[in-house]
VOGU-3710 file (C-alpha; in Angstrom, 3 decimals, decimal comma):
1> xxxxxxxxxx> -160,217/112,566/-117,110  -160,572/110,339/-114,061  -157,622/107,962/-113,865  -158,746/104,537/-112,638  -156,732/101,412/-111,916  -158,702/98,173/-112,278  -156,903/95,161/-110,818  -158,056/91,859/-112,249  -159,295/93,791/-115,268  -158,896/90,875/-117,672
11> xxxxxxxxxx> -161,240/88,723/-115,601  -164,992/88,422/-115,839  -166,221/91,301/-113,656  -163,058/93,333/-114,106  -163,247/93,329/-117,904  -166,918/94,333/-117,759  -165,929/97,277/-115,553  -163,071/98,256/-117,885  -165,346/98,146/-120,918  -167,916/100,303/-119,133
21> xxxxxxxxxx> -165,488/102,905/-117,781  -163,639/103,361/-121,058  -166,841/103,556/-123,074  -168,081/106,438/-120,921  -165,192/108,551/-122,218  -164,459/110,408/-118,991  -162,045/107,783/-117,597  -158,494/106,810/-118,400  -158,165/103,192/-117,288  -155,106/101,134/-116,464
31> xxxxxxxxxx> -155,905/97,429/-116,368  -153,582/95,420/-114,108  -153,801/91,647/-114,451  -151,403/88,740/-113,927  -153,191/86,739/-116,658  -153,523/83,578/-114,624  -155,836/80,856/-115,974  -159,020/82,970/-115,686  -157,533/86,178/-117,089  -158,295/86,539/-120,782
41> xxxxxxxxxx> -157,107/89,434/-122,950  -159,811/88,585/-125,480  -162,317/89,885/-122,921  -160,668/93,275/-123,456  -160,820/93,143/-127,271  -163,565/95,804/-127,390  -161,262/98,317/-125,639  -157,830/97,411/-126,986  -157,755/100,327/-129,457  -159,353/102,912/-127,201
51> xxxxxxxxxx> -156,892/105,721/-126,426  -158,110/105,900/-122,820  -157,120/102,323/-121,977  -153,771/100,781/-121,110  -152,892/97,274/-119,981  -150,024/96,043/-117,840  -149,331/92,427/-117,011  -148,379/92,415/-113,339  -149,062/90,436/-110,184  -150,493/92,386/-107,251
61> xxxxxxxxxx> -148,126/90,510/-104,927  -145,161/92,129/-106,743  -144,227/95,101/-104,541  -141,945/96,792/-107,073  -144,503/96,463/-109,852  -147,271/97,948/-107,716  -145,022/100,835/-106,628  -144,344/101,589/-110,280  -148,037/101,385/-111,195  -149,018/103,999/-108,618
71> xxxxxxxxxx> -146,025/106,264/-109,248  -146,419/106,323/-113,023  -150,210/106,246/-113,482  -151,166/108,401/-110,459  -154,760/107,186/-110,129  -157,759/108,977/-108,675  -159,496/105,682/-107,902  -158,517/102,038/-107,514  -161,027/99,290/-108,220  -159,523/96,185/-106,619
81> xxxxxxxxxx> -161,023/93,072/-108,210  -157,935/90,875/-108,631  -158,625/87,608/-106,817  -158,665/83,863/-107,014  -162,391/83,272/-106,946  -163,477/79,668/-107,522  -164,525/77,738/-104,416  -163,726/74,298/-105,821  -160,201/75,389/-106,805  -159,678/76,718/-103,290
91> xxxxxxxxxx> -160,479/73,265/-101,892  -157,903/71,638/-104,155  -155,194/74,288/-103,744  -155,789/76,940/-101,078  -152,279/78,443/-101,147  -152,899/80,431/-104,326  -155,936/81,991/-102,660  -153,921/83,121/-99,637  -151,162/84,466/-101,873  -153,393/86,528/-104,143
101> xxxxxxxxxx> -156,398/87,394/-102,005  -154,605/88,100/-98,719  -150,965/88,916/-99,511  -151,862/90,621/-102,784  -154,452/92,811/-101,100  -151,947/93,716/-98,384  -149,357/94,764/-100,985  -151,903/96,806/-102,902  -153,161/98,570/-99,763  -149,619/99,320/-98,618
111> xxxxxxxxxx> -148,661/100,833/-101,968  -151,955/102,731/-102,202  -151,229/104,233/-98,784  -147,685/105,151/-99,777  -149,070/106,894/-102,869  -151,928/108,538/-100,934  -149,516/110,104/-98,465  -147,655/111,716/-101,376  -150,748/113,567/-102,579  -151,735/117,130/-101,838
121> xxxxxxxxxx> -154,690/117,644/-99,465  -156,962/118,420/-102,416  -155,841/115,274/-104,243  -156,399/113,180/-101,124  -159,983/114,413/-100,917  -160,710/112,897/-104,317  -158,890/109,574/-103,945  -160,833/106,346/-103,404  -159,905/102,664/-103,013  -162,804/100,265/-103,648
131> xxxxxxxxxx> -162,196/96,723/-102,414  -164,576/94,354/-104,220  -165,625/91,252/-102,292  -168,267/88,551/-102,051  -171,290/87,545/-99,999  -169,595/84,199/-99,319  -167,686/85,770/-96,426  -170,920/85,651/-94,419  -171,317/81,887/-94,598  -174,655/80,168/-95,031
141> xxxxxxxxxx> -178,223/81,314/-94,464  -181,190/79,187/-93,511  -184,489/79,332/-95,395  -185,246/82,902/-94,266  -183,449/86,218/-93,913  -180,727/88,015/-95,853  -177,205/89,283/-95,347  -176,765/92,939/-94,405  -173,732/95,118/-93,826  -173,911/94,135/-90,139
151> xxxxxxxxxx> -173,949/90,358/-90,649  -171,047/88,667/-88,799  -168,458/86,922/-90,937  -168,585/83,119/-91,006  -166,677/81,859/-94,083  -166,909/78,179/-94,981  -164,314/77,605/-97,715  -160,658/78,543/-98,176  -161,834/80,983/-100,864  -164,339/82,780/-98,651
161> xxxxxxxxxx> -161,906/82,770/-95,726  -159,255/84,444/-97,887  -161,744/87,075/-99,037  -162,867/87,659/-95,455  -159,238/88,274/-94,485  -158,815/90,756/-97,323  -161,995/92,593/-96,303  -160,636/92,988/-92,782  -157,328/94,289/-94,125  -159,095/96,858/-96,282
171> xxxxxxxxxx> -161,147/98,159/-93,366  -158,087/98,215/-91,110  -156,196/100,403/-93,593  -159,055/102,886/-93,409  -159,414/102,847/-89,632  -155,707/102,790/-88,790  -154,152/104,848/-91,574  -157,046/106,899/-92,913  -156,866/105,475/-96,445  -160,260/106,254/-98,056
181> xxxxxxxxxx> -161,337/102,661/-98,545  -164,804/101,398/-99,431  -165,831/97,733/-99,407  -168,513/96,053/-101,513  -169,879/92,529/-101,138  -171,883/91,180/-104,049  -174,036/88,160/-104,777  -173,348/85,616/-107,549  -172,538/87,296/-110,868  -173,407/86,045/-114,336
191> xxxxxxxxxx> -173,303/87,395/-117,878  -171,004/87,621/-120,925  -167,320/86,682/-120,773  -167,627/84,590/-117,598  -164,994/81,872/-117,319  -166,665/78,491/-117,946  -165,942/76,944/-114,565  -168,792/78,948/-113,002  -172,241/77,380/-112,860  -174,074/79,134/-115,697
201> xxxxxxxxxx> -171,408/79,064/-118,455  -170,232/75,648/-117,248  -173,688/74,213/-117,853  -174,065/75,983/-121,199  -170,843/74,660/-122,707  -171,404/71,145/-121,360  -174,953/71,098/-122,721  -173,786/72,219/-126,166  -171,242/69,393/-126,105  -173,948/66,876/-125,201
211> xxxxxxxxxx> -172,275/66,160/-121,870  -173,929/65,521/-118,516  -174,987/68,529/-116,479  -173,714/67,775/-112,947  -175,764/69,316/-110,138  -174,316/69,193/-106,627  -176,364/67,293/-104,047  -180,079/67,725/-104,703  -179,720/71,130/-106,345  -181,588/72,791/-103,480
221> xxxxxxxxxx> -178,803/75,261/-102,645  -179,905/78,847/-103,266  -177,910/81,714/-104,753  -178,808/85,373/-105,265  -177,968/86,194/-108,895  -176,669/89,575/-110,093  -176,099/90,469/-113,738  -172,549/91,717/-114,246  -173,747/94,930/-115,924  -175,780/95,812/-112,832
231> xxxxxxxxxx> -172,749/95,014/-110,688  -170,532/97,330/-112,739  -173,022/100,171/-112,332  -173,050/99,564/-108,600  -169,251/99,632/-108,366  -169,053/102,942/-110,204  -171,806/104,350/-107,987  -170,026/103,266/-104,809  -166,637/104,572/-105,948  -168,007/107,978/-106,916
241> xxxxxxxxxx> -170,760/108,529/-104,330  -170,064/106,176/-101,443  -168,601/107,241/-98,099  -165,063/106,100/-97,233  -165,075/103,535/-94,468  -168,498/102,207/-95,448  -169,510/98,795/-96,739  -172,197/98,355/-99,388  -173,900/95,074/-100,300  -174,968/94,520/-103,919
251> xxxxxxxxxx> -177,779/92,185/-104,954  -179,727/91,469/-108,116  -182,674/90,314/-106,005  -182,561/87,116/-108,039  -182,719/84,196/-105,601  -182,817/80,845/-107,383  -182,224/77,224/-106,465  -179,297/75,785/-108,383  -181,513/73,110/-109,928  -183,992/75,754/-111,103
261> xxxxxxxxxx> -181,157/77,714/-112,718  -180,072/74,645/-114,658  -183,640/73,894/-115,757  -184,061/77,509/-116,919  -180,810/77,244/-118,875  -182,016/74,041/-120,506  -185,307/75,671/-121,476  -183,461/78,640/-123,013  -181,197/76,295/-124,971  -184,188/74,204/-126,062
271> xxxxxxxxxx> -185,670/77,353/-127,606  -182,473/78,756/-129,094  -180,698/75,593/-130,293  -182,907/72,491/-130,051  -181,225/69,110/-129,810  -183,212/67,927/-132,811  -184,233/64,531/-131,479  -187,149/65,773/-129,438  -185,247/65,639/-126,176  -184,750/68,544/-123,807
281> xxxxxxxxxx> -181,302/69,490/-122,574  -182,789/68,781/-119,143  -182,380/65,077/-119,905  -178,631/65,638/-119,423  -179,027/66,672/-115,764  -177,307/64,360/-113,275  -176,896/64,660/-109,532  -173,391/64,317/-108,098  -171,756/64,270/-104,691  -172,036/67,632/-102,952
291> xxxxxxxxxx> -168,842/69,574/-102,361  -167,424/69,898/-98,813  -168,686/72,908/-96,856  -171,273/73,825/-99,484  -173,236/76,790/-98,092  -176,982/76,236/-98,330  -178,273/79,692/-99,179  -177,071/83,210/-99,934  -179,310/86,271/-100,109  -178,415/89,944/-99,860
301> xxxxxxxxxx> -180,398/92,905/-98,587  -179,099/95,782/-100,742  -181,358/98,387/-99,136  -178,443/100,551/-97,966  -177,021/100,892/-101,475  -180,454/101,525/-102,930  -181,486/103,998/-100,230  -178,290/105,997/-99,775  -176,791/105,970/-103,276  -179,847/105,475/-105,488
311> xxxxxxxxxx> -178,706/102,298/-107,230  -181,105/99,488/-108,135  -180,768/96,382/-110,312  -182,199/96,792/-113,805  -181,794/93,276/-115,274  -184,240/90,584/-114,174  -182,840/87,104/-113,795  -185,114/85,723/-116,526  -184,047/88,373/-119,044  -180,415/88,217/-118,025
321> xxxxxxxxxx> -180,264/84,455/-118,301  -181,769/84,443/-121,795  -179,368/87,126/-123,004  -176,426/85,283/-121,433  -177,350/82,026/-123,200  -177,555/83,875/-126,517  -174,180/85,532/-125,900  -172,486/82,166/-125,395  -174,182/80,788/-128,499  -172,957/83,781/-130,531
331> xxxxxxxxxx> -169,421/83,754/-129,083  -168,412/80,119/-129,369  -164,972/81,118/-130,582  -164,292/82,914/-127,274  -165,101/80,007/-124,990  -163,876/77,249/-127,309  -160,430/78,860/-127,272  -160,524/78,625/-123,480  -161,573/74,978/-123,571  -158,800/74,180/-126,027
341> xxxxxxxxxx> -156,186/75,306/-123,505  -155,460/74,213/-119,953  -159,055/74,372/-118,756  -161,105/71,246/-119,456  -164,310/71,792/-117,424  -163,285/68,965/-115,100  -164,775/68,448/-111,651  -162,774/70,193/-108,925  -163,040/70,435/-105,169  -163,059/66,776/-104,214
351> xxxx> -159,400/66,219/-103,258  -157,583/67,132/-100,088  -155,835/70,428/-99,439  -152,342/70,920/-100,814
//
């Protein structure tokens, strides 16, 4: 059995990875999550009774807790996904992003190195630390071109700046200390179990409530969409076949304008759950003030990952969006429980830093 630690494993991408690894049957997985607002144990319901899964509630900034995790579980691979990840929240309160994304990554790397140095040479050969990051570290693209592994960093928000810092730390621990680190940068994820502050689920739950669908600016900003299941396959491929010290970019090759995404969502909802009065959900679309520092366009060239490791996306954006809409329609209990708590789908990212 391959022993894998997944930090942030109760989050959106992390829980998808945990479900995938445990289902395969050849992994024993320890999920580490602090269960902040976006961590949801119900996302791990499908694996809670699997004998090859364990959960520990712990913060990656807690040095003693991370020492204990490595000493007791003795992993072969670490998938590091724990992060504060919402741009608008980073505008309102950047400190949490520095604490988790920068300090937390430092603590995790330091404890991983301590553990790595305790291993035998044969065990060291098989150990991997995959640091999972975002394309937002590269800043904004114009109408043409795509990010590659050689694109200079140019983060625009406190969130992307904190992730850029963590990327640099991860690479430094490889170059300075020899820790077998790999880094991945992905495009925008979507799919089941995504916390409803992100664009796609946010629009779905607001539409079902008959609320306005707020689109930033003119809706012309472009994102490169990646289905979470394709992302999970890529992460496993990188962790098992990638070369330590390398960076791999992951893309679903699904560039869409934000406004087009919302219109496609409305069309899918029109077909699956019509309003009944002849209107389209698109009638709920409103345009609101753009957020500060809103990057215009993201696009990723994933040729390196496809060429060297043989991965390719398998879910088209059209198919993935339809299946995602149906998942949220069929799992209202999951997201309504979230909305009944602290999260209220309010607009964030308009106030000053604190």
